[in-house]
Predicted model as a PDB file, atoms N, CA, C, CB and O in Angstrom, pLDDT in the B-factor column:
MODEL        1                                                                  
ATOM      1  N   MET A   1      63.506  83.445 112.732  1.00 72.00           N  
ATOM      2  CA  MET A   1      64.641  83.905 113.508  1.00 72.00           C  
ATOM      3  C   MET A   1      64.147  84.381 114.878  1.00 72.00           C  
ATOM      4  CB  MET A   1      65.400  85.039 112.761  1.00 72.00           C  
ATOM      5  O   MET A   1      63.159  85.109 114.981  1.00 72.00           O  
ATOM      6  N   GLU A   2      64.845  83.959 115.909  1.00 80.00           N  
ATOM      7  CA  GLU A   2      64.474  84.297 117.265  1.00 80.00           C  
ATOM      8  C   GLU A   2      64.941  85.710 117.625  1.00 80.00           C  
ATOM      9  CB  GLU A   2      65.056  83.279 118.239  1.00 80.00           C  
ATOM     10  O   GLU A   2      66.081  86.088 117.358  1.00 80.00           O  
ATOM     11  N   LYS A   3      64.036  86.479 118.235  1.00 85.00           N  
ATOM     12  CA  LYS A   3      64.362  87.851 118.639  1.00 85.00           C  
ATOM     13  C   LYS A   3      65.175  87.825 119.934  1.00 85.00           C  
ATOM     14  CB  LYS A   3      63.066  88.699 118.824  1.00 85.00           C  
ATOM     15  O   LYS A   3      64.835  87.114 120.880  1.00 85.00           O  
ATOM     16  N   LYS A   4      66.236  88.597 119.960  1.00 91.00           N  
ATOM     17  CA  LYS A   4      67.053  88.720 121.162  1.00 91.00           C  
ATOM     18  C   LYS A   4      66.429  89.779 122.066  1.00 91.00           C  
ATOM     19  CB  LYS A   4      68.532  89.085 120.807  1.00 91.00           C  
ATOM     20  O   LYS A   4      66.079  90.866 121.605  1.00 91.00           O  
ATOM     21  N   LEU A   5      66.290  89.463 123.341  1.00 91.00           N  
ATOM     22  CA  LEU A   5      65.707  90.400 124.290  1.00 91.00           C  
ATOM     23  C   LEU A   5      66.694  91.509 124.634  1.00 91.00           C  
ATOM     24  CB  LEU A   5      65.267  89.670 125.560  1.00 91.00           C  
ATOM     25  O   LEU A   5      67.903  91.289 124.709  1.00 91.00           O  
ATOM     26  N   THR A   6      66.151  92.704 124.839  1.00 95.00           N  
ATOM     27  CA  THR A   6      66.983  93.825 125.268  1.00 95.00           C  
ATOM     28  C   THR A   6      67.233  93.708 126.772  1.00 95.00           C  
ATOM     29  CB  THR A   6      66.308  95.192 124.919  1.00 95.00           C  
ATOM     30  O   THR A   6      66.562  92.941 127.462  1.00 95.00           O  
ATOM     31  N   LYS A   7      68.192  94.465 127.269  1.00 95.00           N  
ATOM     32  CA  LYS A   7      68.470  94.485 128.703  1.00 95.00           C  
ATOM     33  C   LYS A   7      67.241  94.938 129.479  1.00 95.00           C  
ATOM     34  CB  LYS A   7      69.662  95.404 129.010  1.00 95.00           C  
ATOM     35  O   LYS A   7      66.954  94.412 130.554  1.00 95.00           O  
ATOM     36  N   HIS A   8      66.517  95.909 128.941  1.00 95.00           N  
ATOM     37  CA  HIS A   8      65.296  96.411 129.587  1.00 95.00           C  
ATOM     38  C   HIS A   8      64.241  95.302 129.680  1.00 95.00           C  
ATOM     39  CB  HIS A   8      64.727  97.627 128.807  1.00 95.00           C  
ATOM     40  O   HIS A   8      63.604  95.140 130.721  1.00 95.00           O  
ATOM     41  N   GLU A   9      64.057  94.553 128.617  1.00 94.00           N  
ATOM     42  CA  GLU A   9      63.074  93.465 128.608  1.00 94.00           C  
ATOM     43  C   GLU A   9      63.456  92.370 129.605  1.00 94.00           C  
ATOM     44  CB  GLU A   9      62.948  92.869 127.195  1.00 94.00           C  
ATOM     45  O   GLU A   9      62.597  91.830 130.300  1.00 94.00           O  
ATOM     46  N   ILE A  10      64.732  92.053 129.669  1.00 94.00           N  
ATOM     47  CA  ILE A  10      65.212  91.044 130.613  1.00 94.00           C  
ATOM     48  C   ILE A  10      64.977  91.511 132.051  1.00 94.00           C  
ATOM     49  CB  ILE A  10      66.713  90.750 130.379  1.00 94.00           C  
ATOM     50  O   ILE A  10      64.537  90.731 132.896  1.00 94.00           O  
ATOM     51  N   LYS A  11      65.268  92.773 132.324  1.00 94.00           N  
ATOM     52  CA  LYS A  11      65.067  93.330 133.659  1.00 94.00           C  
ATOM     53  C   LYS A  11      63.585  93.303 134.033  1.00 94.00           C  
ATOM     54  CB  LYS A  11      65.611  94.769 133.730  1.00 94.00           C  
ATOM     55  O   LYS A  11      63.234  92.992 135.172  1.00 94.00           O  
ATOM     56  N   ARG A  12      62.725  93.626 133.082  1.00 94.00           N  
ATOM     57  CA  ARG A  12      61.280  93.626 133.336  1.00 94.00           C  
ATOM     58  C   ARG A  12      60.784  92.208 133.624  1.00 94.00           C  
ATOM     59  CB  ARG A  12      60.518  94.224 132.130  1.00 94.00           C  
ATOM     60  O   ARG A  12      59.986  92.010 134.540  1.00 94.00           O  
ATOM     61  N   ILE A  13      61.232  91.249 132.875  1.00 93.00           N  
ATOM     62  CA  ILE A  13      60.846  89.853 133.093  1.00 93.00           C  
ATOM     63  C   ILE A  13      61.310  89.386 134.469  1.00 93.00           C  
ATOM     64  CB  ILE A  13      61.437  88.943 131.990  1.00 93.00           C  
ATOM     65  O   ILE A  13      60.556  88.728 135.187  1.00 93.00           O  
ATOM     66  N   GLU A  14      62.527  89.716 134.836  1.00 95.00           N  
ATOM     67  CA  GLU A  14      63.067  89.341 136.136  1.00 95.00           C  
ATOM     68  C   GLU A  14      62.285  90.007 137.270  1.00 95.00           C  
ATOM     69  CB  GLU A  14      64.549  89.717 136.222  1.00 95.00           C  
ATOM     70  O   GLU A  14      61.983  89.360 138.273  1.00 95.00           O  
ATOM     71  N   SER A  15      61.960  91.278 137.123  1.00 95.00           N  
ATOM     72  CA  SER A  15      61.169  91.974 138.144  1.00 95.00           C  
ATOM     73  C   SER A  15      59.798  91.328 138.300  1.00 95.00           C  
ATOM     74  CB  SER A  15      61.012  93.462 137.785  1.00 95.00           C  
ATOM     75  O   SER A  15      59.330  91.113 139.418  1.00 95.00           O  
ATOM     76  N   ASP A  16      59.163  91.022 137.190  1.00 95.00           N  
ATOM     77  CA  ASP A  16      57.855  90.372 137.237  1.00 95.00           C  
ATOM     78  C   ASP A  16      57.940  89.016 137.941  1.00 95.00           C  
ATOM     79  CB  ASP A  16      57.295  90.197 135.818  1.00 95.00           C  
ATOM     80  O   ASP A  16      57.079  88.680 138.754  1.00 95.00           O  
ATOM     81  N   ARG A  17      58.973  88.247 137.628  1.00 94.00           N  
ATOM     82  CA  ARG A  17      59.146  86.950 138.272  1.00 94.00           C  
ATOM     83  C   ARG A  17      59.283  87.099 139.779  1.00 94.00           C  
ATOM     84  CB  ARG A  17      60.365  86.232 137.704  1.00 94.00           C  
ATOM     85  O   ARG A  17      58.660  86.356 140.536  1.00 94.00           O  
ATOM     86  N   ARG A  18      60.093  88.052 140.217  1.00 96.00           N  
ATOM     87  CA  ARG A  18      60.279  88.282 141.652  1.00 96.00           C  
ATOM     88  C   ARG A  18      58.979  88.716 142.314  1.00 96.00           C  
ATOM     89  CB  ARG A  18      61.361  89.337 141.888  1.00 96.00           C  
ATOM     90  O   ARG A  18      58.657  88.263 143.413  1.00 96.00           O  
ATOM     91  N   ILE A  19      58.230  89.595 141.648  1.00 97.00           N  
ATOM     92  CA  ILE A  19      56.944  90.047 142.185  1.00 97.00           C  
ATOM     93  C   ILE A  19      55.978  88.870 142.315  1.00 97.00           C  
ATOM     94  CB  ILE A  19      56.333  91.145 141.284  1.00 97.00           C  
ATOM     95  O   ILE A  19      55.337  88.706 143.353  1.00 97.00           O  
ATOM     96  N   LEU A  20      55.873  88.064 141.283  1.00 96.00           N  
ATOM     97  CA  LEU A  20      54.927  86.946 141.296  1.00 96.00           C  
ATOM     98  C   LEU A  20      55.310  85.903 142.343  1.00 96.00           C  
ATOM     99  CB  LEU A  20      54.855  86.295 139.912  1.00 96.00           C  
ATOM    100  O   LEU A  20      54.440  85.367 143.029  1.00 96.00           O  
ATOM    101  N   GLU A  21      56.586  85.614 142.470  1.00 96.00           N  
ATOM    102  CA  GLU A  21      57.023  84.645 143.478  1.00 96.00           C  
ATOM    103  C   GLU A  21      56.825  85.192 144.889  1.00 96.00           C  
ATOM    104  CB  GLU A  21      58.496  84.275 143.260  1.00 96.00           C  
ATOM    105  O   GLU A  21      56.475  84.440 145.799  1.00 96.00           O  
ATOM    106  N   ALA A  22      57.042  86.483 145.078  1.00 97.00           N  
ATOM    107  CA  ALA A  22      56.786  87.103 146.382  1.00 97.00           C  
ATOM    108  C   ALA A  22      55.290  87.084 146.692  1.00 97.00           C  
ATOM    109  CB  ALA A  22      57.323  88.556 146.411  1.00 97.00           C  
ATOM    110  O   ALA A  22      54.892  86.881 147.839  1.00 97.00           O  
ATOM    111  N   THR A  23      54.473  87.293 145.676  1.00 97.00           N  
ATOM    112  CA  THR A  23      53.023  87.246 145.858  1.00 97.00           C  
ATOM    113  C   THR A  23      52.595  85.860 146.338  1.00 97.00           C  
ATOM    114  CB  THR A  23      52.297  87.607 144.542  1.00 97.00           C  
ATOM    115  O   THR A  23      51.804  85.737 147.273  1.00 97.00           O  
ATOM    116  N   ILE A  24      53.114  84.839 145.706  1.00 95.00           N  
ATOM    117  CA  ILE A  24      52.795  83.464 146.095  1.00 95.00           C  
ATOM    118  C   ILE A  24      53.175  83.225 147.555  1.00 95.00           C  
ATOM    119  CB  ILE A  24      53.524  82.454 145.178  1.00 95.00           C  
ATOM    120  O   ILE A  24      52.403  82.641 148.316  1.00 95.00           O  
ATOM    121  N   LYS A  25      54.358  83.676 147.939  1.00 97.00           N  
ATOM    122  CA  LYS A  25      54.831  83.476 149.307  1.00 97.00           C  
ATOM    123  C   LYS A  25      53.972  84.235 150.317  1.00 97.00           C  
ATOM    124  CB  LYS A  25      56.288  83.916 149.430  1.00 97.00           C  
ATOM    125  O   LYS A  25      53.524  83.660 151.309  1.00 97.00           O  
ATOM    126  N   VAL A  26      53.743  85.524 150.065  1.00 98.00           N  
ATOM    127  CA  VAL A  26      52.995  86.355 151.020  1.00 98.00           C  
ATOM    128  C   VAL A  26      51.541  85.893 151.116  1.00 98.00           C  
ATOM    129  CB  VAL A  26      53.052  87.844 150.603  1.00 98.00           C  
ATOM    130  O   VAL A  26      51.001  85.791 152.218  1.00 98.00           O  
ATOM    131  N   VAL A  27      50.914  85.618 150.001  1.00 97.00           N  
ATOM    132  CA  VAL A  27      49.530  85.144 150.030  1.00 97.00           C  
ATOM    133  C   VAL A  27      49.460  83.783 150.733  1.00 97.00           C  
ATOM    134  CB  VAL A  27      48.953  85.045 148.587  1.00 97.00           C  
ATOM    135  O   VAL A  27      48.518  83.517 151.479  1.00 97.00           O  
ATOM    136  N   GLY A  28      50.443  82.936 150.497  1.00 96.00           N  
ATOM    137  CA  GLY A  28      50.485  81.642 151.173  1.00 96.00           C  
ATOM    138  C   GLY A  28      50.615  81.767 152.681  1.00 96.00           C  
ATOM    139  O   GLY A  28      50.042  80.971 153.425  1.00 96.00           O  
ATOM    140  N   GLU A  29      51.364  82.761 153.133  1.00 97.00           N  
ATOM    141  CA  GLU A  29      51.582  82.955 154.568  1.00 97.00           C  
ATOM    142  C   GLU A  29      50.447  83.719 155.237  1.00 97.00           C  
ATOM    143  CB  GLU A  29      52.882  83.686 154.796  1.00 97.00           C  
ATOM    144  O   GLU A  29      50.062  83.390 156.359  1.00 97.00           O  
ATOM    145  N   LYS A  30      49.906  84.731 154.570  1.00 97.00           N  
ATOM    146  CA  LYS A  30      48.945  85.636 155.207  1.00 97.00           C  
ATOM    147  C   LYS A  30      47.522  85.513 154.677  1.00 97.00           C  
ATOM    148  CB  LYS A  30      49.402  87.043 155.037  1.00 97.00           C  
ATOM    149  O   LYS A  30      46.578  86.022 155.281  1.00 97.00           O  
ATOM    150  N   GLY A  31      47.376  84.832 153.539  1.00 96.00           N  
ATOM    151  CA  GLY A  31      46.065  84.771 152.893  1.00 96.00           C  
ATOM    152  C   GLY A  31      45.881  85.961 151.965  1.00 96.00           C  
ATOM    153  O   GLY A  31      46.535  86.993 152.114  1.00 96.00           O  
ATOM    154  N   TYR A  32      44.987  85.799 151.013  1.00 95.00           N  
ATOM    155  CA  TYR A  32      44.761  86.836 150.005  1.00 95.00           C  
ATOM    156  C   TYR A  32      44.300  88.145 150.626  1.00 95.00           C  
ATOM    157  CB  TYR A  32      43.738  86.365 148.990  1.00 95.00           C  
ATOM    158  O   TYR A  32      44.803  89.212 150.275  1.00 95.00           O  
ATOM    159  N   THR A  33      43.351  88.070 151.542  1.00 96.00           N  
ATOM    160  CA  THR A  33      42.774  89.278 152.139  1.00 96.00           C  
ATOM    161  C   THR A  33      43.813  90.093 152.890  1.00 96.00           C  
ATOM    162  CB  THR A  33      41.640  88.909 153.076  1.00 96.00           C  
ATOM    163  O   THR A  33      43.792  91.323 152.832  1.00 96.00           O  
ATOM    164  N   ASN A  34      44.715  89.432 153.591  1.00 97.00           N  
ATOM    165  CA  ASN A  34      45.695  90.135 154.424  1.00 97.00           C  
ATOM    166  C   ASN A  34      46.982  90.508 153.687  1.00 97.00           C  
ATOM    167  CB  ASN A  34      46.038  89.287 155.610  1.00 97.00           C  
ATOM    168  O   ASN A  34      47.795  91.266 154.217  1.00 97.00           O  
ATOM    169  N   ALA A  35      47.174  89.996 152.498  1.00 96.00           N  
ATOM    170  CA  ALA A  35      48.372  90.345 151.722  1.00 96.00           C  
ATOM    171  C   ALA A  35      48.181  91.730 151.110  1.00 96.00           C  
ATOM    172  CB  ALA A  35      48.655  89.281 150.606  1.00 96.00           C  
ATOM    173  O   ALA A  35      47.079  92.082 150.689  1.00 96.00           O  
ATOM    174  N   ASN A  36      49.256  92.513 151.062  1.00 96.00           N  
ATOM    175  CA  ASN A  36      49.163  93.835 150.434  1.00 96.00           C  
ATOM    176  C   ASN A  36      50.434  94.124 149.625  1.00 96.00           C  
ATOM    177  CB  ASN A  36      48.940  94.940 151.512  1.00 96.00           C  
ATOM    178  O   ASN A  36      51.459  93.457 149.776  1.00 96.00           O  
ATOM    179  N   PHE A  37      50.329  95.133 148.771  1.00 97.00           N  
ATOM    180  CA  PHE A  37      51.442  95.480 147.877  1.00 97.00           C  
ATOM    181  C   PHE A  37      52.719  95.804 148.648  1.00 97.00           C  
ATOM    182  CB  PHE A  37      51.059  96.666 147.001  1.00 97.00           C  
ATOM    183  O   PHE A  37      53.815  95.454 148.210  1.00 97.00           O  
ATOM    184  N   LYS A  38      52.581  96.467 149.788  1.00 97.00           N  
ATOM    185  CA  LYS A  38      53.762  96.860 150.560  1.00 97.00           C  
ATOM    186  C   LYS A  38      54.550  95.627 151.022  1.00 97.00           C  
ATOM    187  CB  LYS A  38      53.346  97.714 151.777  1.00 97.00           C  
ATOM    188  O   LYS A  38      55.774  95.584 150.894  1.00 97.00           O  
ATOM    189  N   GLU A  39      53.847  94.633 151.557  1.00 97.00           N  
ATOM    190  CA  GLU A  39      54.518  93.415 152.026  1.00 97.00           C  
ATOM    191  C   GLU A  39      55.107  92.620 150.863  1.00 97.00           C  
ATOM    192  CB  GLU A  39      53.539  92.537 152.815  1.00 97.00           C  
ATOM    193  O   GLU A  39      56.215  92.092 150.957  1.00 97.00           O  
ATOM    194  N   ILE A  40      54.358  92.542 149.773  1.00 98.00           N  
ATOM    195  CA  ILE A  40      54.837  91.815 148.598  1.00 98.00           C  
ATOM    196  C   ILE A  40      56.072  92.507 148.023  1.00 98.00           C  
ATOM    197  CB  ILE A  40      53.726  91.714 147.525  1.00 98.00           C  
ATOM    198  O   ILE A  40      57.040  91.846 147.647  1.00 98.00           O  
ATOM    199  N   ALA A  41      56.036  93.821 147.957  1.00 98.00           N  
ATOM    200  CA  ALA A  41      57.178  94.584 147.447  1.00 98.00           C  
ATOM    201  C   ALA A  41      58.417  94.368 148.312  1.00 98.00           C  
ATOM    202  CB  ALA A  41      56.837  96.079 147.383  1.00 98.00           C  
ATOM    203  O   ALA A  41      59.521  94.199 147.794  1.00 98.00           O  
ATOM    204  N   LYS A  42      58.231  94.375 149.621  1.00 97.00           N  
ATOM    205  CA  LYS A  42      59.359  94.149 150.529  1.00 97.00           C  
ATOM    206  C   LYS A  42      59.965  92.772 150.293  1.00 97.00           C  
ATOM    207  CB  LYS A  42      58.912  94.290 151.997  1.00 97.00           C  
ATOM    208  O   LYS A  42      61.186  92.628 150.240  1.00 97.00           O  
ATOM    209  N   GLU A  43      59.118  91.767 150.153  1.00 97.00           N  
ATOM    210  CA  GLU A  43      59.583  90.402 149.906  1.00 97.00           C  
ATOM    211  C   GLU A  43      60.330  90.300 148.577  1.00 97.00           C  
ATOM    212  CB  GLU A  43      58.401  89.429 149.917  1.00 97.00           C  
ATOM    213  O   GLU A  43      61.318  89.575 148.461  1.00 97.00           O  
ATOM    214  N   ALA A  44      59.839  91.043 147.571  1.00 97.00           N  
ATOM    215  CA  ALA A  44      60.434  90.995 146.227  1.00 97.00           C  
ATOM    216  C   ALA A  44      61.655  91.900 146.094  1.00 97.00           C  
ATOM    217  CB  ALA A  44      59.400  91.388 145.188  1.00 97.00           C  
ATOM    218  O   ALA A  44      62.414  91.775 145.133  1.00 97.00           O  
ATOM    219  N   GLY A  45      61.853  92.810 147.049  1.00 96.00           N  
ATOM    220  CA  GLY A  45      62.974  93.740 146.980  1.00 96.00           C  
ATOM    221  C   GLY A  45      62.765  94.849 145.960  1.00 96.00           C  
ATOM    222  O   GLY A  45      63.713  95.329 145.338  1.00 96.00           O  
ATOM    223  N   ILE A  46      61.502  95.251 145.798  1.00 95.00           N  
ATOM    224  CA  ILE A  46      61.173  96.337 144.869  1.00 95.00           C  
ATOM    225  C   ILE A  46      60.225  97.318 145.576  1.00 95.00           C  
ATOM    226  CB  ILE A  46      60.520  95.774 143.546  1.00 95.00           C  
ATOM    227  O   ILE A  46      59.901  97.127 146.749  1.00 95.00           O  
ATOM    228  N   THR A  47      59.788  98.350 144.877  1.00 95.00           N  
ATOM    229  CA  THR A  47      58.866  99.315 145.473  1.00 95.00           C  
ATOM    230  C   THR A  47      57.416  98.921 145.193  1.00 95.00           C  
ATOM    231  CB  THR A  47      59.148 100.731 144.934  1.00 95.00           C  
ATOM    232  O   THR A  47      57.130  98.298 144.170  1.00 95.00           O  
ATOM    233  N   PRO A  48      56.493  99.283 146.099  1.00 96.00           N  
ATOM    234  CA  PRO A  48      55.079  99.005 145.844  1.00 96.00           C  
ATOM    235  C   PRO A  48      54.581  99.656 144.550  1.00 96.00           C  
ATOM    236  CB  PRO A  48      54.239  99.488 147.017  1.00 96.00           C  
ATOM    237  O   PRO A  48      53.692  99.123 143.886  1.00 96.00           O  
ATOM    238  N   GLY A  49      55.149 100.792 144.201  1.00 96.00           N  
ATOM    239  CA  GLY A  49      54.755 101.484 142.974  1.00 96.00           C  
ATOM    240  C   GLY A  49      55.013 100.662 141.724  1.00 96.00           C  
ATOM    241  O   GLY A  49      54.259 100.748 140.756  1.00 96.00           O  
ATOM    242  N   LEU A  50      56.072  99.870 141.739  1.00 96.00           N  
ATOM    243  CA  LEU A  50      56.367  99.016 140.587  1.00 96.00           C  
ATOM    244  C   LEU A  50      55.287  97.949 140.429  1.00 96.00           C  
ATOM    245  CB  LEU A  50      57.758  98.356 140.739  1.00 96.00           C  
ATOM    246  O   LEU A  50      54.895  97.615 139.310  1.00 96.00           O  
ATOM    247  N   ILE A  51      54.810  97.418 141.546  1.00 97.00           N  
ATOM    248  CA  ILE A  51      53.718  96.436 141.471  1.00 97.00           C  
ATOM    249  C   ILE A  51      52.482  97.091 140.866  1.00 97.00           C  
ATOM    250  CB  ILE A  51      53.391  95.857 142.880  1.00 97.00           C  
ATOM    251  O   ILE A  51      51.844  96.519 139.981  1.00 97.00           O  
ATOM    252  N   THR A  52      52.147  98.274 141.334  1.00 96.00           N  
ATOM    253  CA  THR A  52      50.987  98.994 140.803  1.00 96.00           C  
ATOM    254  C   THR A  52      51.162  99.275 139.315  1.00 96.00           C  
ATOM    255  CB  THR A  52      50.770 100.312 141.569  1.00 96.00           C  
ATOM    256  O   THR A  52      50.223  99.110 138.536  1.00 96.00           O  
ATOM    257  N   GLN A  53      52.340  99.690 138.926  1.00 96.00           N  
ATOM    258  CA  GLN A  53      52.623  99.989 137.517  1.00 96.00           C  
ATOM    259  C   GLN A  53      52.463  98.749 136.644  1.00 96.00           C  
ATOM    260  CB  GLN A  53      54.041 100.554 137.366  1.00 96.00           C  
ATOM    261  O   GLN A  53      51.923  98.830 135.541  1.00 96.00           O  
ATOM    262  N   ARG A  54      52.925  97.615 137.129  1.00 96.00           N  
ATOM    263  CA  ARG A  54      52.911  96.392 136.310  1.00 96.00           C  
ATOM    264  C   ARG A  54      51.585  95.641 136.352  1.00 96.00           C  
ATOM    265  CB  ARG A  54      54.009  95.469 136.761  1.00 96.00           C  
ATOM    266  O   ARG A  54      51.179  95.051 135.350  1.00 96.00           O  
ATOM    267  N   PHE A  55      50.895  95.654 137.511  1.00 96.00           N  
ATOM    268  CA  PHE A  55      49.706  94.816 137.665  1.00 96.00           C  
ATOM    269  C   PHE A  55      48.419  95.588 137.981  1.00 96.00           C  
ATOM    270  CB  PHE A  55      49.951  93.820 138.745  1.00 96.00           C  
ATOM    271  O   PHE A  55      47.326  95.034 137.856  1.00 96.00           O  
ATOM    272  N   GLU A  56      48.532  96.828 138.379  1.00 96.00           N  
ATOM    273  CA  GLU A  56      47.421  97.738 138.677  1.00 96.00           C  
ATOM    274  C   GLU A  56      46.571  97.346 139.882  1.00 96.00           C  
ATOM    275  CB  GLU A  56      46.541  97.835 137.490  1.00 96.00           C  
ATOM    276  O   GLU A  56      46.381  98.163 140.783  1.00 96.00           O  
ATOM    277  N   THR A  57      46.052  96.114 139.924  1.00 96.00           N  
ATOM    278  CA  THR A  57      45.167  95.707 141.020  1.00 96.00           C  
ATOM    279  C   THR A  57      45.653  94.425 141.665  1.00 96.00           C  
ATOM    280  CB  THR A  57      43.735  95.526 140.518  1.00 96.00           C  
ATOM    281  O   THR A  57      46.437  93.670 141.091  1.00 96.00           O  
ATOM    282  N   LYS A  58      45.169  94.205 142.863  1.00 96.00           N  
ATOM    283  CA  LYS A  58      45.499  92.980 143.584  1.00 96.00           C  
ATOM    284  C   LYS A  58      44.946  91.758 142.842  1.00 96.00           C  
ATOM    285  CB  LYS A  58      44.942  93.035 145.023  1.00 96.00           C  
ATOM    286  O   LYS A  58      45.566  90.694 142.835  1.00 96.00           O  
ATOM    287  N   GLU A  59      43.804  91.918 142.234  1.00 96.00           N  
ATOM    288  CA  GLU A  59      43.197  90.820 141.468  1.00 96.00           C  
ATOM    289  C   GLU A  59      44.076  90.437 140.275  1.00 96.00           C  
ATOM    290  CB  GLU A  59      41.785  91.218 140.981  1.00 96.00           C  
ATOM    291  O   GLU A  59      44.290  89.253 140.011  1.00 96.00           O  
ATOM    292  N   ASN A  60      44.584  91.444 139.555  1.00 97.00           N  
ATOM    293  CA  ASN A  60      45.488  91.169 138.425  1.00 97.00           C  
ATOM    294  C   ASN A  60      46.774  90.508 138.898  1.00 97.00           C  
ATOM    295  CB  ASN A  60      45.818  92.465 137.670  1.00 97.00           C  
ATOM    296  O   ASN A  60      47.304  89.613 138.239  1.00 97.00           O  
ATOM    297  N   LEU A  61      47.267  90.956 140.041  1.00 97.00           N  
ATOM    298  CA  LEU A  61      48.489  90.386 140.602  1.00 97.00           C  
ATOM    299  C   LEU A  61      48.278  88.917 140.951  1.00 97.00           C  
ATOM    300  CB  LEU A  61      48.932  91.174 141.848  1.00 97.00           C  
ATOM    301  O   LEU A  61      49.125  88.081 140.636  1.00 97.00           O  
ATOM    302  N   LEU A  62      47.167  88.594 141.594  1.00 96.00           N  
ATOM    303  CA  LEU A  62      46.896  87.206 141.934  1.00 96.00           C  
ATOM    304  C   LEU A  62      46.721  86.356 140.680  1.00 96.00           C  
ATOM    305  CB  LEU A  62      45.654  87.109 142.814  1.00 96.00           C  
ATOM    306  O   LEU A  62      47.212  85.229 140.623  1.00 96.00           O  
ATOM    307  N   ALA A  63      46.029  86.882 139.683  1.00 95.00           N  
ATOM    308  CA  ALA A  63      45.860  86.151 138.423  1.00 95.00           C  
ATOM    309  C   ALA A  63      47.221  85.867 137.791  1.00 95.00           C  
ATOM    310  CB  ALA A  63      44.968  86.952 137.442  1.00 95.00           C  
ATOM    311  O   ALA A  63      47.456  84.768 137.289  1.00 95.00           O  
ATOM    312  N   GLY A  64      48.110  86.847 137.814  1.00 95.00           N  
ATOM    313  CA  GLY A  64      49.462  86.662 137.286  1.00 95.00           C  
ATOM    314  C   GLY A  64      50.224  85.611 138.065  1.00 95.00           C  
ATOM    315  O   GLY A  64      50.950  84.809 137.479  1.00 95.00           O  
ATOM    316  N   ALA A  65      50.067  85.605 139.384  1.00 95.00           N  
ATOM    317  CA  ALA A  65      50.761  84.625 140.228  1.00 95.00           C  
ATOM    318  C   ALA A  65      50.237  83.218 139.946  1.00 95.00           C  
ATOM    319  CB  ALA A  65      50.587  84.973 141.728  1.00 95.00           C  
ATOM    320  O   ALA A  65      51.016  82.268 139.880  1.00 95.00           O  
ATOM    321  N   ILE A  66      48.929  83.082 139.781  1.00 92.00           N  
ATOM    322  CA  ILE A  66      48.349  81.773 139.474  1.00 92.00           C  
ATOM    323  C   ILE A  66      48.852  81.285 138.118  1.00 92.00           C  
ATOM    324  CB  ILE A  66      46.800  81.841 139.484  1.00 92.00           C  
ATOM    325  O   ILE A  66      49.218  80.119 137.973  1.00 92.00           O  
ATOM    326  N   TYR A  67      48.872  82.160 137.143  1.00 91.00           N  
ATOM    327  CA  TYR A  67      49.379  81.796 135.814  1.00 91.00           C  
ATOM    328  C   TYR A  67      50.848  81.385 135.898  1.00 91.00           C  
ATOM    329  CB  TYR A  67      49.208  82.974 134.824  1.00 91.00           C  
ATOM    330  O   TYR A  67      51.265  80.422 135.255  1.00 91.00           O  
ATOM    331  N   HIS A  68      51.628  82.116 136.689  1.00 88.00           N  
ATOM    332  CA  HIS A  68      53.054  81.817 136.869  1.00 88.00           C  
ATOM    333  C   HIS A  68      53.230  80.411 137.435  1.00 88.00           C  
ATOM    334  CB  HIS A  68      53.720  82.858 137.804  1.00 88.00           C  
ATOM    335  O   HIS A  68      54.042  79.633 136.934  1.00 88.00           O  
ATOM    336  N   VAL A  69      52.469  80.088 138.476  1.00 86.00           N  
ATOM    337  CA  VAL A  69      52.561  78.762 139.075  1.00 86.00           C  
ATOM    338  C   VAL A  69      52.132  77.696 138.072  1.00 86.00           C  
ATOM    339  CB  VAL A  69      51.698  78.680 140.346  1.00 86.00           C  
ATOM    340  O   VAL A  69      52.784  76.660 137.949  1.00 86.00           O  
ATOM    341  N   ASP A  70      51.043  77.947 137.358  1.00 82.00           N  
ATOM    342  CA  ASP A  70      50.565  76.993 136.361  1.00 82.00           C  
ATOM    343  C   ASP A  70      51.622  76.739 135.292  1.00 82.00           C  
ATOM    344  CB  ASP A  70      49.275  77.502 135.714  1.00 82.00           C  
ATOM    345  O   ASP A  70      51.815  75.603 134.859  1.00 82.00           O  
ATOM    346  N   THR A  71      52.297  77.787 134.875  1.00 82.00           N  
ATOM    347  CA  THR A  71      53.333  77.667 133.856  1.00 82.00           C  
ATOM    348  C   THR A  71      54.524  76.861 134.357  1.00 82.00           C  
ATOM    349  CB  THR A  71      53.791  79.044 133.409  1.00 82.00           C  
ATOM    350  O   THR A  71      55.086  76.053 133.617  1.00 82.00           O  
ATOM    351  N   ILE A  72      54.905  77.077 135.595  1.00 78.00           N  
ATOM    352  CA  ILE A  72      56.047  76.367 136.183  1.00 78.00           C  
ATOM    353  C   ILE A  72      55.739  74.878 136.341  1.00 78.00           C  
ATOM    354  CB  ILE A  72      56.417  76.980 137.551  1.00 78.00           C  
ATOM    355  O   ILE A  72      56.586  74.035 136.047  1.00 78.00           O  
ATOM    356  N   TRP A  73      54.555  74.558 136.795  1.00 76.00           N  
ATOM    357  CA  TRP A  73      54.208  73.174 137.108  1.00 76.00           C  
ATOM    358  C   TRP A  73      53.600  72.398 135.950  1.00 76.00           C  
ATOM    359  CB  TRP A  73      53.264  73.152 138.246  1.00 76.00           C  
ATOM    360  O   TRP A  73      53.388  71.191 136.063  1.00 76.00           O  
ATOM    361  N   ARG A  74      53.321  73.054 134.862  1.00 71.00           N  
ATOM    362  CA  ARG A  74      52.691  72.374 133.727  1.00 71.00           C  
ATOM    363  C   ARG A  74      53.666  71.378 133.111  1.00 71.00           C  
ATOM    364  CB  ARG A  74      52.219  73.397 132.663  1.00 71.00           C  
ATOM    365  O   ARG A  74      54.825  71.691 132.838  1.00 71.00           O  
ATOM    366  N   VAL A  75      53.160  70.186 132.905  1.00 61.00           N  
ATOM    367  CA  VAL A  75      53.937  69.146 132.249  1.00 61.00           C  
ATOM    368  C   VAL A  75      53.143  68.731 131.020  1.00 61.00           C  
ATOM    369  CB  VAL A  75      54.222  67.919 133.210  1.00 61.00           C  
ATOM    370  O   VAL A  75      52.033  68.212 131.131  1.00 61.00           O  
ATOM    371  N   ASP A  76      53.712  68.960 129.869  1.00 58.00           N  
ATOM    372  CA  ASP A  76      53.014  68.599 128.621  1.00 58.00           C  
ATOM    373  C   ASP A  76      53.533  67.293 128.072  1.00 58.00           C  
ATOM    374  CB  ASP A  76      53.170  69.701 127.570  1.00 58.00           C  
ATOM    375  O   ASP A  76      53.066  66.832 127.031  1.00 58.00           O  
TER     376      ASP A  76                                                      
ENDMDL                                                                          
END                                                                             
């Protein structure tokens, strides 16, 4: 039986998606070194603190963004 997601879980998934897509955009425009949580948060429409809470480091955030892209483009 498939588990139904709660509203909180759906909101968290949506926030993560927005953060990861904003990361891809900002890193693509400015490069990894010049991208920062503040700019990514602005692009995603969330606070920088939420990025820190969810991903902790810039390295984790980039890894999440790469995984997100891989998941979207994967064709099995």
